[in-house]
N, C-alpha and C positions, 0 to 999 in steps of 0.2 A: 399287293398280296401281301400272302401270309409270312414268307420267308423277308420282307422287308424292313415289319416290322422289328420296334425298337427293343423290348424285349424279347423277341424268340434270335436276333444276332445279340444279346448282349449277355446271351445265357450261352448259346451253342458257342459264342466265341470262349466264356469261363471253365465250359465243361472242355471244350479242346485244349484250352490250354494246363484246364488239370490233368489232361491224360497224356498230355506232353511231358509237363516236370514227373508225372510218377514213373511215366514209361522212361525219360534222361534216366531218375534216379537206379531204377532197375536194372539199368542196360550200366551205370557207371557199378553197378557193386558187381553184376555178375558176371560180365563180360569186359572184353578189351577193343571191342569193338569202336578202336577212337576216330575212326572218319562219320561213321555214324553216329557218334554219342555229340559229334563236332556240328554235323548238318543239324540232328534234332534240336539242340541248343540253338541252334541259328532259329531254328524254324519258330523254334519258341518263344524266341526273343521279339522276334516278326514278329506274331501274335499275339504280347502284348505291346506290342506300340501302333498296334494297326490298329484294337479295338482302345485307346487312350487317345489318338487321335483323333475317330471316332466318337469319341465321348465330348472330346476336347474342341472336335467341332461345332458341337450343339451347344456348348458354353460360351464358345466366342461369335454364335451368333445373337443368343441372348443377351451379352454381352453389349452387339451392337443394335438393336434393337431398344434397349433401355440407353444408352447415347442418341439416339436417333430421335427417342420420345423426350429426353429431358433435352436437345438441343432443339430441336421443333425441325429436324430432315425431314424432310417429305423424299427426298430423291430417292431413301431406299427401300427396295423390293424384295419381298420373299415370294411373288410369283411362280418361280421358276424351281425352287423348291421344293414348294407345298405339292409340285407333280412325281417329285424322285424321291422324296428325302422319307424319312421312319415317323415322322410328326406331320401330314399334311395338315391335318388339324389345327395345331398350334400357330405351323408358317400360314396357314390361310386367316387366322385370329390375329397375327403379327399386323399381315397385310391391309386386315378390315378396321384395326384401330389406329397405323398408321393413317390411312384413308379416312376417316372418321376426324384425326385429329388435323385433317390438311386441311374439310371442311372447314373445321369450325375455326380456323384460324382464316380462311379467308372471308366467311362470316363474320367474322369481328374484325380484319382490316377492310371494309366493308362499312361495316358499320361507324369505324373510327372516323373513317373517311366523310362519311357522313354526316357527322356529329361535324368535323372541322369545317366543313363549308357551311351547314346551318351556322355554326358559333361565328365563322368569317363576314357571316350577309347579314347577323344582326348588328343593328344599327348603334348597342348599348354598348359602350368597351368595357373588354371581359378580358382580366388577365390573372392565371391563376399557378400560386409559388406553391412551389414545393420544398418542403425542411430535409434537411439532409439531420440521421442521426447523429455525425460527428460534426462537434461547435464548429472545430476550424473550417468545416467545407463550405463556401459561399449558400446563398437561397437559389436555385436555379428558378427560374421562369418557364413553364409547360408549358402556357401556352397566353399568346401576347393576341389577340383578335385585332386584325384591319380597322375598326374600330377603334378601338383602342389605343393602338398608334396614331392615327389622324387626331381624335381627340387632344391627346398627350406629345404631340409632335414628335414623336420619338421613334428613333429602329428597332427591329425586334432583337430586342439584347436578350442574351444569353442568362448572364444571372440579374437577380434583383436588387443589388449594390448598384450597378453603374444604371441600371434607369434612379435607382436612389440620388446619384450626384446628378444627374441631368435635371431633377423634378424635384426636387427635394421640397417644395411646397407638400404635394402632392405624397410622398413615402410619408411625410411628418403624419398627415390626416388619414393616411394608413392604420399606421401604428397608433394610432390613437384610437380605432376601434380592431386592432386585429385578433382580440379575439372572440370576434361577434358586435354587426352591429349596426347601425346604419345613422347618418348622419348628413348634412346637406352641407358644403362647402363653396369655398369661390375663389380661386384662384386666380393666377396671370399667368396664361400657355404663352408662351412666341409674342411677347407684349401685347395681347388679348383676356380680357377679363371674362373667364367662363364661370359660371355656377352649374355646381355639379351634384347629383344624390347621388352616393358615394355608401356603398354596403358589403361589408368583410363577412364571408362562411367559413368557420374551420370546419375540417375535413378531414380524418381517417381512413387510409385505404393504404390494404395489405404494407403494415408495422409500418407504414409514412405519415407525415402531417403534413396537409394543404390547407393552402387557405386562396378563397375565390373570391375576387374582389371585382365585385360588378358596378359602374357606375355610370351615367347617361350626363349628357347635357341639359339639363331643366329649363335654361334661360329665352329660347324660343319658348318655351313651354311656358313662364311665368309671366314673358310679354303678353302673349298672346291672350291668355287669363284675367290676366289686369286688362288690355286693351276690351277684352270684353268687359268685362267691370265697370270700367268707367264705361263704355257706352248705354250699359244699360242704367248707371247712376244718371249720367246726365240726358240719358230718354226721359227718365222718373221726373227727374228735378225740371227740365225744357217743359215737360206738361207741365206739372205744379204753377211754376210760374207762369204759365200761358195761360192756364187758368183762371189765372190770379190779374196777371198782370191788360186782359184785353178787357174785360168787362172795367177795370179801371179806364185804362184809356179810350173806352165810350162814353162813359160816363163823364170823363175829363169834356171828351168834343160837345156832351151835350149840357153840360151845365156853361160852358163859355162862349156855347152861343146862344142862353141862353139870359148870360150878361155882357155880353157884347155888347157897344155901342150904348148903354145904358147909364145914365149917372146913378138911380136908384133904383130900387127893388119894392115893387107894391106886393102885396099880400099873398097876390098868386103867383107871382113868380119866385117867391121863398116856398110855396106849397110845392112847385115841379124839385127846383134846386135840394128840398131837405132830402128825400128818397134815394136821388143819386149821392147826393153827399152821404149817408147812413150806409149803403153799398159800398162808395168807395172804404167808408171806414171800413166795414165788417171783412173787405176782401184785402184792406194791408192788413189788421188784423190776423187773419187767416196768411198770409203769404212770413208777416213775424211768425209766427206757434212753426210755420215751414222751418223757416232757419234758422229755431231753437230749438226744432228737434231734430237736424240735419247736426247742430252743434253741439247736442245730447251722443249723439253715433259715436263721431270724433274726438269727446274730451268726454272719456269716461275717467272715472282718479283710478289710479293705479293700485290696486287688491291691497289688502290690508291682512295677509294670512294668519290666521290662528286656527289650531285646533278648535274644529267642531265637531258633536256630536251630533248624528244623520236621524234618531230622534227626538232631538230637543229640537230640531232644525225646522224641521216640517211639523213639530205644535206650532210653532209659530202660525207659518202658514196656515194652520189650521182656525186659530186664531182672529188673523187678522178675515181669510176668507169665507170663511163658511157661514156667516151673516149675506155676504154678499150671491153666492150660491143660496142659501136657501130664500131669499129674497125672489130669485128665479125660479123656484119649484125646482132646484138638481141638488140629486143626493150626493154630496162630497164625503169622500171615503177616505180616509186615509190608513195605511195597514201599520200596524206597531209589533215590536217584536223586545225579546225578553235580550238581543245581545244590543252590546253599544257600539257601532262601528264609529272610526272619527277617522275623519281628512284635514285635511287643511285647507282653509279657502275663508275670505270675506265674508261675514255673516250677512252683511246690508247686502253685495251686492248679489250672491245666490238668492236671499229671498227677493231681489227684484227681480230676476231670472227664473224663479219659481210663479210669481205673481201675472208675471207676463204671461206663464205660459197656463196658467190655471184661467188667470181672463180671457185669452182668446178660446180654451174651451169651450169657458160660462157661452162666449156668445155662437163657437160652433153649436151648441144646442137648443139655440134659438125653431122652434117649429117644432122639436122630436120629443118623441113618444118614451114615456119613462127616459129622460137624461140621467145622467151621473156620470161623473169622475174619479175614477182610483190611482191615488198617488201610492206610489210602494217603491219597496230599496229592496234590493241585492250585495252582498260581496262577493265576485269573481274573478283570483284570479289578480287576488290584491288591487282590486279597481272595484270601487263604487256605482252601479248604479241609479239613480234616481230617476221616475217614471212616471210621469204624468199622461192615464188614459180616457180617454170621453170613447162613447157611440155617436158623435156628432155625425156630421155632413161632413165632413174628414179632407180631405186635398188629392184631389185628382193629378193624373199624371202630367197633364199639358202644364198643372200648376207647380207641379213639384222640383222642380227647376228654380223657380222665381220666387218660392217665400220665403229665401233669405234677401233677396238685393232689396237694398233701404226704399221704404217707401210704396211696396208695391204691396197692395191688399185686395183682397177677394171683397171686403164691407164694405159700403157706402163713406160710413164714415169712419174707418180705420184709418191709421197714423201713418201703416206700412212699418214701424219702425223696432216692434216688440222682438220679434223673431232674430231682425239681424242686432239687437241690445243686449239680446240672449246668449248668442251666437258668438259676441265677444266679447261679452265676462267669462263664458268656458277656456277661450282660447286664453286671457288675460290669466286662469288659473291652470294653463296646460293640461284642458280636458276636453272632452268634445261634445255636441249636439246631436244625437242622433235621431233619426225621425223614421215613421212608417203608420203607412194609412192606407185602410182599405174602406173607401166613403163607403158613411152610413154605416157602416158596423163596428170598427178601433180602430184611434187615430193615437197614435204614443208619440211624444216626444221624450228623449233620453240626456238626461244630465250625465257622462263621466268625467269622479274626479279618480284620483289617485290614492288609496287608503295608508291611512301613516300607521294605524292601527286598528286590533280587533281582541273584543273581550265579551262575554258572557258575565250574563250578571247573575249570580246566585241565587 
């Protein structure tokens, strides 16, 4: 009601106090009714005290609300006061704010529990470090999931220095990339050798510095990939050897049967033996070439790294491969630029890698209408990309995972070592070989090097 409103009650109280004060002054000056004067003074004092208590109660409620918000105390309620106070809207707002804050807190707690559950179920180790602003305080471990404790065979410590004392090798590797980075490490944990992929991500949140340490055991994965690669390699080698040994063995039996129990050979016997011997020789030479190819893959020379200009390197390739491409009626195009991009590499090995890629493109363009090969390059993110692109037959999805297997080839006369050698050359240069293909439209092989210098030519 209107008489319960704050403004009305304050104005009425102030007017009544003023009237009492005026009347009290008048009585003191004009009369000697001391009993009346004393009663009026007491009444005026009570009015002032009542008005002050009314104002102070509101102030106390505001303080209680502010404290509840700061301390996230969701037990405080203003619903009763909202029904009988002079500020129903204010107390209703207080109630709504506290209820909203409670709901937000519950949602945050639920999401935190969900995140904690997910992190505990992840098979990779995760450790979150919280660095204190004061140097004398130790670094705290905000999170150490189950996988991290199992991989490191360590309890859930509260402080990083305790874990570092238990696993000094791991702590040293983490410190090496503490500012951010990734590396592969080999550690001894509980007298067992483990190989870890370790990554540290620095992060700043709410004026605190965090370090997220992510690591996983890749020993089993590496062994699985090695086993798979060896199985593929052994399969290819066995296939090639059997292809050569089977006819050699068969022809040897044939020759042996022709000369068995004979002291001398006539012209007819020699005519029968001669093609068998020639075939044995040819297959033996093929087997010898196969072994040489294998040694070529396994015994690549260490690169002699020197600064190379991309443009000059591609010019060498143009001189070497243009006659071969022209003889096949293939248009070989090499993009030029006014900029010099320099990277560290071995010229002979890089030329060999590019020759392998261009040669593969030339063979892939057999029977293709308007065949062309484009070689271009670019500098992006301090990396040099040299790309060989053709519009040939391309690589099917079925063969994409096999093209780097030694001796695998889709050509009848192919050795199957060109791409293997090329990828090994890139690994020796700490680079990568990337491939993408849309059959009969565009196939690209890209050599990725780390650039060391970039200059514009005026």
